[in-house]
C-alpha positions as CSV (number, residue, x, y, z in Angstrom):
1,M,4.4,-21.4,15.6
2,Q,6.4,-18.7,17.3
3,I,5.1,-15.1,17.5
4,R,7.7,-12.4,17.9
5,K,8.0,-8.6,17.4
6,A,8.9,-7.7,13.8
7,T,12.4,-6.6,13.0
8,K,13.9,-4.6,10.1
9,Q,14.8,-7.9,8.4
10,D,11.0,-8.7,8.3
11,I,10.1,-5.5,6.4
12,P,10.4,-6.9,2.8
13,G,8.2,-9.9,3.7
14,I,5.6,-7.7,5.4
15,A,5.6,-5.4,2.4
16,R,5.2,-8.3,0.0
17,V,2.2,-9.7,2.0
18,Y,0.6,-6.3,1.9
19,Q,1.0,-6.1,-1.9
20,L,-0.4,-9.6,-2.4
21,C,-3.4,-8.8,-0.2
22,W,-4.1,-5.7,-2.2
23,R,-4.0,-7.6,-5.4
24,E,-6.3,-10.3,-4.0
25,Q,-8.8,-7.9,-2.6
26,Y,-9.0,-5.3,-5.3
27,G,-7.7,-7.1,-8.4
28,A,-11.0,-7.1,-10.1
29,F,-11.4,-3.3,-9.7
30,V,-8.0,-1.8,-9.9
31,P,-5.9,-1.4,-13.1
32,S,-2.8,-3.6,-13.1
33,D,-0.4,-0.6,-13.4
34,I,-1.6,0.5,-10.0
35,F,-0.4,-2.8,-8.5
36,E,2.9,-2.5,-10.4
37,S,3.4,0.9,-8.7
38,L,3.0,-0.7,-5.3
39,A,6.3,-2.6,-5.9
40,I,8.3,0.6,-6.8
41,G,10.2,1.8,-3.7
42,Q,8.4,-0.8,-1.6
43,D,11.1,-1.1,1.1
44,A,11.5,2.7,1.4
45,R,7.8,3.2,2.0
46,W,7.9,0.6,4.8
47,E,11.1,1.9,6.4
48,N,9.4,3.3,9.5
49,I,6.8,0.6,10.0
50,L,8.4,-0.4,13.2
51,D,8.2,3.1,14.7
52,A,4.7,3.3,16.3
53,S,5.0,7.1,16.6
54,T,4.9,7.7,12.9
55,Y,3.5,4.5,11.3
56,Y,-0.2,5.1,11.8
57,Y,-0.4,8.6,10.3
58,R,1.9,7.8,7.5
59,R,-0.1,4.8,6.5
60,L,-3.4,6.7,6.9
61,F,-2.1,9.4,4.5
62,T,-0.7,6.9,2.0
63,D,-4.0,4.9,1.9
64,A,-6.0,8.1,1.4
65,V,-3.8,9.2,-1.5
66,R,-4.1,5.7,-3.1
67,A,-7.9,5.9,-2.7
68,V,-8.0,9.2,-4.6
69,D,-5.7,7.8,-7.3
70,L,-7.9,4.8,-7.7
71,V,-11.1,6.8,-8.0
72,R,-9.4,9.1,-10.5
73,S,-8.4,6.1,-12.7
74,L,-11.9,4.8,-13.1
75,D,-13.4,5.2,-16.5
76,T,-16.7,6.4,-15.1
77,V,-15.1,9.3,-13.1
78,D,-14.0,12.7,-14.4
79,P,-10.6,13.1,-12.8
80,S,-10.8,16.9,-12.8
81,R,-13.7,16.7,-10.4
82,V,-11.9,14.6,-7.8
């Protein structure tokens, strides 16, 4: 096995692995339409993954938004209170 720094050509594969991991980890709890939305614009969302100066904060914000969306989608939660 050879380990190397990721390139722009690797971004679609990295994004696909991320999506599959999300499905595996949260599939029992998350409605399937949430997973489908992960595939929309996938490459655009990952465009700056190789830029360390923007990647962390962008991913942190994106994950926070997804967490809120997930909580609001649960049947036991009143979305107006989130």
